[in-house]
C-alpha positions, 0 to 999 in steps of 0.5 A: 594610755597606749592602744592595744596591738589590735586597735593599732592595726585597725588605725593603720588599716583605716588610714591605708584604706582612706588613702586607697579610696582617694587614689582610686578617685584620683585615677578616675579623673580625666587625664589632664596635667592637674589631675595627673599631678593630683594622682601622683601626689595621692600615690605618694601619700598612699605609698607612705601609708603602705610603708608605715603599715608594714612597719607597724604590723611588723613591730606588732608581731616582733618582740620589742627588742627586734622591732624595726624603727622609722630609720629602717629603709623602705627596701627593707620594709618591703623585703619583710612584707614579702617574707611575711607574705603581705606583698606579691611581686617584689620586683614591682615593689622595688620599681614602686620605691624607685618611682616614689623617690622619682616623684618626690624629686620634682620629675620632668614631664616625661618621668611624670607621665611614665610613673602616672601610667604605672599607677593602676598597677601600683594601686592593685599592689596597695590593695593586695597589701591592704587585703593581706594585712586586714586578714591579720586583724 
């Protein structure tokens, strides 16, 4: 039994919201290497869920023939989200994509610290995306 578009959107938003809450918790921890690592890992999960949410909402808005697939790269997903008014500041999202790629490549301590310092801004970008997608349900 397939889900209605509305319930599919709610599932995506529930998962994105859960990840946002965990990212928020991780960022409130003390600034030790362990907690920085945890926050960066949570950023990765939240980023992945944000991209999945963009794909899902885009597919639910498009006719079946135009639906974007899992192979659609993150840059294109962010471009579509920006065109739809779901994100602000496309340059920040491009930076976020690059930082996500950086952290999954086992960065050195300096790169890790650089990305960690940006997490509060990225968290706000995720919250804005969540809020904009939520208004569509």
